[in-house]
Structures are given as structure tokens and as C-alpha cells.
N, C-alpha and C positions, 0 to 999 in steps of 0.2 A: 292391429290397426285398428283405431277408432275412423267408425266413416260418417258422412257429413252428407246431408241430400240440400242438392239451394235448386231452389226452386224461384229462379228468377227471374225472365220474357231481356232481359236489354244485356246483349255480349259483353257491352264495358265491363257490367258489377262484375257478374260474373268471371271473367277475368284477372283485375281486382282482385275476388276473391278465390280464386287460384289460386293467384299466385301464393298469397298466401295463407292461404288453410294450406298447403303441399313443400309449403318450403320449413310447412312448426310442425311437418310428419302425418294430413290427414289424410288419409280416402278418399275422393269425393264421385258423389254421382249427384248430376245432374237435370234439369228438368225447363222447358222454359214456358209451361203451363199450370195451370193446377190441376188438372184432369190426369197428367200425364207425372204431377208429380205426387196426387193418390196413390196412381200406378207400383208407381216408383215404391211410392213410402213401404207397398203392401209387398213388390218385391222382395225387397231387400233389405228391409226392417232397420233403417240404418238405426247409429247412436244418438242425433241430430240432427234437426231436420233445424236451414235457415229461408225462411216464408217470402216472399216480397209479399205485401197486399195488394197491387192495381198488378193484375196477369188476364192475361186472353182464357178463354172456355169458361176458367170456373176461378172467379177471384182465391188471394190468400184466405181469406176471414172463409169464405164459403171449403176453400180445399182443409184450410184446418176443424174446420170443422168436423169433416165427412174422417178425416185421417186419427182424430180424438176420441169419436163417435167407433170406431175401430177397436174393443179388447185387446187385440195383439197388439192394438200403436199404441195406445193410449197415454203412456209413458214413456214415451220420446221425447221428449224435453224438443219446442219451435219456440221458435227466439225471428218474432218482425224483425224484417227489415225494409225499414219502406220510406220512399219521399214526405207519407203521409205522416207530417209532423205537429200537426195541431193540437190545442188545448180538443184534451175527447179522445184526440185518435190514438195513442197507448191505452183509454181505456175501451174503445172500441175491438184492442190486437186480443187485450187477453178477456174480451169476457164471451170471443172464439173462442179462445181456446189456446191460445201461447201465451211459455211459461217467460218470455224475456220482450223484451225490444230492446231496436236502435237507430233512429234518428240517419234515414239521407241525406243527404253525404258523411258516412261518418269516419273517424281515423282509424285506419286498421290495428291502429294499437288497442281501441278501441273493442275492433271489431271480435279482434285475440285475445282479451282478456275477458270476452263473453262468455266466449264459445270458449277454451281451456274451464271460468270455471265452471259452465253447465257439466262437461265430458273429465274437469275429474277425479 
């Protein structure tokens, strides 16, 4: 079973992702701040990370950079799931190391398609 780490500080957003992804058969881990997200990535080595950008402690950009800088974790795909949806924001997430980008509010179908695409 594929394991996904959700790094998201808003409970409502985690709940939507939790319902969608557990129903699709994925095993989930959750972190509510960037520092805990990095620690859980190191501890559990998930198959995919869904990364909010606006996070407490460490923002999603810095958390992504730290994960991608670790040779043991660098190959884990990271999808930014963020309310930052202005021109240039997707470029910033990719520059930090994110492999995918989904703007909030997202459609569950869009999120699931992106996750399945990376984990196929």
C-alpha cells in the first residue's frame, strides 16, 4: 500500500484529503507544520508528499528544500497544494523542489488524478 504524507495546518483541508485518499486505498501520515513534516518524511519515507506552502514553524518552501536536500528523501515526489495561486507562485514552488502544483480550492478529482499520476 502506498503511503502519503500530508503536510497541512488546516484541519478542514486535511479532512478532505484524508477522506479522499483513504477511500482511494492510500495509507496516510499527517503533519501540521513544516518541521514535523520534514521529521516524518525522514522517519517514514512516504511514497508521496502533499505540501501546503503557508505553514507554521517552517514554510512549505523551506520544508521542501530540506527534504529534497536529503539524498535518502530527494526522490520522493512532492506536490504543492496551496492557496498561493498568483502568477509566478507555481514557478516558486517548483524552484523550491516541488514536482507538482495544485491550487486551492482544489477539486477532489484533480487532486486524486495528480496523486495517482505520481504513484502509478
